[in-house]
C-alpha positions as CSV (number, residue, x, y, z in Angstrom):
1,M,11.2,-23.2,-24.6
2,P,13.1,-20.0,-23.5
3,I,15.7,-18.5,-25.7
4,S,18.7,-16.3,-24.9
5,V,18.9,-12.7,-26.2
6,N,21.8,-13.7,-28.5
7,D,20.0,-16.7,-29.9
8,L,16.9,-14.6,-30.5
9,L,18.8,-12.0,-32.5
10,A,20.8,-14.7,-34.4
11,S,17.5,-16.4,-35.3
12,V,16.5,-13.3,-37.3
13,E,20.1,-12.8,-38.6
14,M,20.8,-9.8,-36.5
15,D,24.4,-8.9,-35.5
16,T,25.0,-9.5,-31.8
17,T,28.4,-7.7,-31.8
18,Q,26.6,-4.3,-31.6
19,L,24.6,-5.4,-28.5
20,R,24.7,-3.1,-25.5
21,T,23.5,-4.2,-22.1
22,V,22.2,-2.1,-19.2
23,K,21.6,-3.5,-15.8
24,W,18.1,-3.1,-14.3
25,G,17.8,0.2,-12.5
26,Q,20.6,1.9,-14.5
27,T,19.8,4.8,-16.8
28,L,19.9,4.1,-20.4
29,D,22.2,6.7,-21.9
30,S,20.8,6.7,-25.4
31,S,18.1,8.3,-27.3
32,S,18.9,6.3,-30.4
33,N,16.3,4.3,-32.4
34,G,16.7,0.6,-32.1
35,I,15.4,-2.6,-30.7
36,Y,15.1,-2.8,-26.9
37,I,14.9,-6.3,-25.4
38,I,14.2,-6.8,-21.7
39,S,15.7,-9.9,-20.3
40,T,15.8,-11.3,-16.7
41,S,19.2,-12.8,-17.6
42,S,22.3,-10.6,-16.9
43,N,24.2,-12.4,-19.7
44,P,22.8,-12.2,-23.2
45,R,24.3,-15.6,-24.1
46,L,22.5,-17.4,-21.3
47,N,19.0,-18.1,-20.0
48,S,18.9,-17.4,-16.3
49,N,16.4,-16.1,-13.8
50,L,13.4,-17.5,-15.8
51,F,9.8,-17.0,-14.6
52,D,6.6,-18.9,-15.4
53,K,4.9,-15.6,-15.7
54,A,6.4,-12.2,-16.5
55,P,7.2,-10.2,-13.3
56,I,4.8,-7.3,-14.1
57,D,4.4,-4.4,-11.6
58,E,0.7,-3.3,-11.7
59,S,1.6,0.2,-10.6
60,I,3.8,0.6,-13.7
61,L,0.9,-0.6,-15.9
62,K,-1.4,1.9,-14.2
63,L,1.1,4.7,-15.0
64,W,1.5,3.4,-18.6
65,I,-2.3,3.4,-19.1
66,S,-2.6,6.9,-17.7
67,K,0.3,8.3,-19.9
68,V,-0.6,6.5,-23.2
69,K,-4.1,7.6,-24.0
70,T,-4.1,5.6,-27.2
71,I,-3.1,2.2,-25.6
72,Q,-5.1,-0.8,-26.9
73,V,-5.1,-4.5,-26.1
74,D,-6.0,-6.6,-29.2
75,G,-7.7,-3.6,-30.8
76,K,-9.8,-2.7,-27.7
77,P,-9.2,0.8,-26.4
78,N,-9.0,1.7,-22.7
79,P,-7.8,-1.7,-21.3
80,T,-7.9,-2.3,-17.6
81,I,-4.8,-3.1,-15.7
82,A,-5.9,-6.8,-15.5
83,E,-6.5,-7.0,-19.3
84,L,-3.1,-5.5,-20.1
85,K,-1.3,-7.7,-17.6
86,Q,-3.1,-10.8,-18.9
87,R,-2.1,-9.9,-22.5
88,L,1.5,-9.3,-21.6
89,N,1.7,-12.6,-19.7
90,G,0.2,-14.3,-22.7
91,V,2.9,-12.9,-25.0
92,H,5.5,-14.0,-22.4
93,T,4.2,-17.5,-22.3
94,K,3.8,-17.8,-26.1
95,L,7.4,-16.6,-26.6
96,S,8.7,-19.0,-24.1
97,L,6.8,-21.9,-25.8
98,R,7.4,-21.1,-29.4
99,L,11.0,-20.1,-29.8
100,P,13.6,-22.8,-30.2
């Protein structure tokens, strides 16, 4: 079952009052360390714009693989775009099913 960003943070006892949001396409004006959560919902209190599979752009995966020479999928170096996409979709599905 899907979970909102606020509920996810609350489930691990993290303070949601410090949460900053950035709309898709906007520049993130921070170089701070922290936790970055990507959500399809524009409101961290709600679940909206849900997908059965994560909307993954294969051209971004190709760029990612070319830039990060040490990238691995389940301990295997040099994954293909298809392997990386399958793994990311698996994480997306597991998170959607496991979290309260």
